[in-house]
C-alpha positions in Angstrom: 0.1 0.0 0.0 1.4 3.4 -1.0 0.9 6.2 1.5 0.6 9.2 -0.5 -0.3 12.0 2.1 1.2 11.0 5.5 0.3 14.3 7.1 -3.4 13.9 6.2 -3.5 10.4 7.5 -1.8 11.3 10.7 -4.3 14.2 11.2 -7.2 11.8 10.6 -5.7 9.2 13.0 -5.3 12.0 15.7 -9.0 13.2 15.2 -10.2 9.5 15.3 -8.3 8.9 18.5 -9.7 11.8 20.2 -13.2 11.0 19.2 -12.7 7.5 20.4 -11.1 8.4 23.6 -13.2 11.2 24.8 -16.6 9.7 23.8 -18.4 8.2 26.9 -15.0 8.6 28.9 -16.9 9.0 32.2 -18.8 5.7 31.9 -16.7 3.4 29.8 -15.0 1.4 30.9 -16.4 1.2 34.4 -14.1 2.7 37.0 -11.6 0.0 38.2 -10.1 -0.5 41.7 -6.7 1.0 40.8 -8.0 4.3 39.4 -9.3 5.9 42.6 -6.2 5.1 44.7 -4.0 6.5 41.8 -6.2 9.7 41.9 -6.3 10.0 45.7 -2.8 11.5 46.2 -3.1 14.0 43.2 -6.5 15.0 44.6 -5.1 15.7 48.1 -2.1 17.6 46.5 -4.6 19.7 44.5 -6.9 20.4 47.3 -4.6 20.5 50.4 -1.2 20.9 49.1 0.0 17.6 50.5 1.1 14.7 48.4 -0.5 11.9 50.5 -3.4 9.5 50.3 -6.2 9.6 52.9 -7.3 6.2 51.4 -4.4 4.8 53.4 -4.5 7.1 56.4 -2.7 5.6 59.4 -0.6 3.3 57.3 3.0 4.4 57.6 1.9 8.0 57.5 0.7 7.8 53.9 -1.8 10.6 54.5 1.3 12.8 54.8 3.5 11.4 52.1 2.9 9.1 49.2 5.4 6.4 47.9 2.9 4.1 46.4 4.0 4.8 42.8 6.5 7.1 41.1 5.8 10.9 41.3 5.7 12.4 37.8 2.1 11.2 36.9 0.6 12.2 40.3 2.2 15.6 40.1 0.8 16.2 36.6 -2.6 14.8 37.6 -2.7 17.2 40.5 -2.3 20.0 38.0 -5.2 18.7 36.0 -7.4 18.6 39.2 -6.4 22.1 40.2 -7.3 23.6 36.9 -10.5 21.5 35.9 -11.8 20.1 39.2 -12.2 16.4 40.0 -14.4 13.8 38.4 -14.1 10.7 36.3 -13.4 12.5 33.1 -10.7 14.7 34.8 -9.2 11.7 36.4 -8.8 10.0 32.9 -7.9 13.0 31.0 -4.2 12.8 31.5 -4.1 9.5 30.0 -5.9 10.7 26.9 -3.4 13.4 26.6 -0.4 11.1 26.8 -2.0 8.9 24.3 -2.3 11.8 21.8 1.4 12.6 22.5 2.4 8.9 22.1 0.9 8.9 18.6 2.9 12.0 17.7 6.1 10.5 19.2 5.7 7.2 17.4 5.2 9.2 14.1 8.3 11.3 14.9 10.4 8.2 15.6 9.4 6.4 12.4 10.0 9.6 10.4 13.4 10.0 12.0 14.5 6.5 11.5 13.2 6.1 8.0 10.7 8.5 6.5 7.1 9.9 6.9 5.5 6.7 5.4 7.2 4.6 8.0 6.0 6.9 10.7 2.4 6.7 9.5 2.6 2.9 9.2 3.8 2.6 12.8 1.0 4.9 13.9 -1.7 2.8 12.1 -0.4 -0.2 13.8 -0.4 1.5 17.1 -4.0 2.6 16.9 -5.5 -0.2 14.8 -3.8 -3.5 15.9 -6.3 -5.5 18.1 -4.2 -7.7 20.4 -6.8 -9.1 22.7 -10.4 -10.1 22.6 -11.4 -7.2 24.8 -13.9 -8.3 27.3 -14.7 -5.1 29.2 -12.4 -3.2 26.7 -11.9 -2.8 22.9 -8.8 -4.9 22.6 -6.9 -2.0 21.1 -4.1 -1.4 23.4 -3.6 2.3 23.0 -7.3 3.1 23.2 -7.9 0.9 26.3 -4.9 2.4 28.1 -5.8 6.0 27.2 -9.3 5.5 28.7 -8.2 4.6 32.3 -6.3 6.5 34.9 -3.0 4.7 34.8 0.6 6.2 34.9 2.2 3.5 32.6 1.1 5.4 29.5 3.6 8.2 30.2 6.7 5.9 29.9 6.7 5.3 26.2 6.0 9.0 25.6 9.1 10.1 27.6 11.1 7.2 26.3 10.5 7.9 22.5 11.2 11.6 23.2 14.5 10.6 24.8 15.4 8.6 21.7 14.5 11.5 19.4 16.6 13.9 21.5 19.4 11.4 21.4 19.3 11.2 17.5 19.3 15.0 17.4 22.3 15.1 19.7 24.1 12.6 17.5 23.3 14.7 14.5 24.1 18.1 15.8 26.8 17.1 18.4 25.4 19.3 21.1 25.6 18.5 24.6 22.3 20.2 25.5 20.5 17.4 23.4 22.4 14.7 25.3 21.3 16.4 28.5 17.7 16.4 27.3 18.0 12.7 26.6 19.0 12.1 30.1 16.2 14.3 31.5 13.6 12.4 29.5 14.9 9.1 30.5 14.6 10.3 34.1 11.0 11.4 33.4 10.2 7.9 32.0 11.8 6.3 35.1 9.9 8.6 37.5 6.7 7.7 35.7 7.2 4.0 36.2 10.3 2.0 37.2 10.6 0.2 33.9 11.2 3.5 32.2 14.8 3.1 33.2 15.2 0.5 30.5 15.4 3.3 28.0 18.9 4.0 29.5 20.6 0.7 28.2 18.9 1.4 24.8 20.7 4.7 24.5 23.9 3.2 25.9 23.7 0.4 23.3 23.5 2.9 20.6 26.4 4.8 21.9 28.4 1.6 22.1 27.4 0.7 18.5 28.5 4.0 17.4 31.9 3.7 19.0 32.2 0.3 17.4 31.4 1.9 14.0 28.0 0.1 13.5 26.0 3.1 14.1 26.1 6.0 11.5 25.1 9.4 12.5 24.9 10.3 8.9 21.4 8.7 8.7 18.5 10.9 8.5 17.6 12.4 11.9 14.7 14.7 11.6 14.8 18.2 12.9 
């Protein structure tokens, strides 16, 4: 299949994603047991200025401090609550935003590694590949993850942005882009612990470059 207008296809995918993600967001899927406790600490931070969870009050002082999950997502979600109030839609809105950013990051990575057609092909797989039967979900991984309040979805966004920053650093030979790579990997790791695995990926690319197997002359998009 020849992709003649990658930009148009990307725009249509983004619009379809927003329509599919925002439609009935407050009722489908039904609120799971993880979503409220993930939202509890951001809610308290937004309303009382304390990153703690009253759901676990009295347990190791968790009403005063929150170490249940990594801090980046709760801090961002507290900002959403502070601006838009608290509710099921607001609780899930940050995941929708990260899903939108993930589509853009996947496209940018495909374009950087090869060209815009590869970027669009990767996006179409991301939004269209059904990997499970669904049950109480659609079976489309991105859409299902973007409709629930979970911090995992932030990891691939920061990770792919780190990879793009690394490619830019290799192309321009600027330390600021290497620093940006490290910062983005840190944000991925502070979203979920497995975000740290982006570090050996970048380290492996550096090792390959030193061994002469990785050419910085390949197309690295601006």
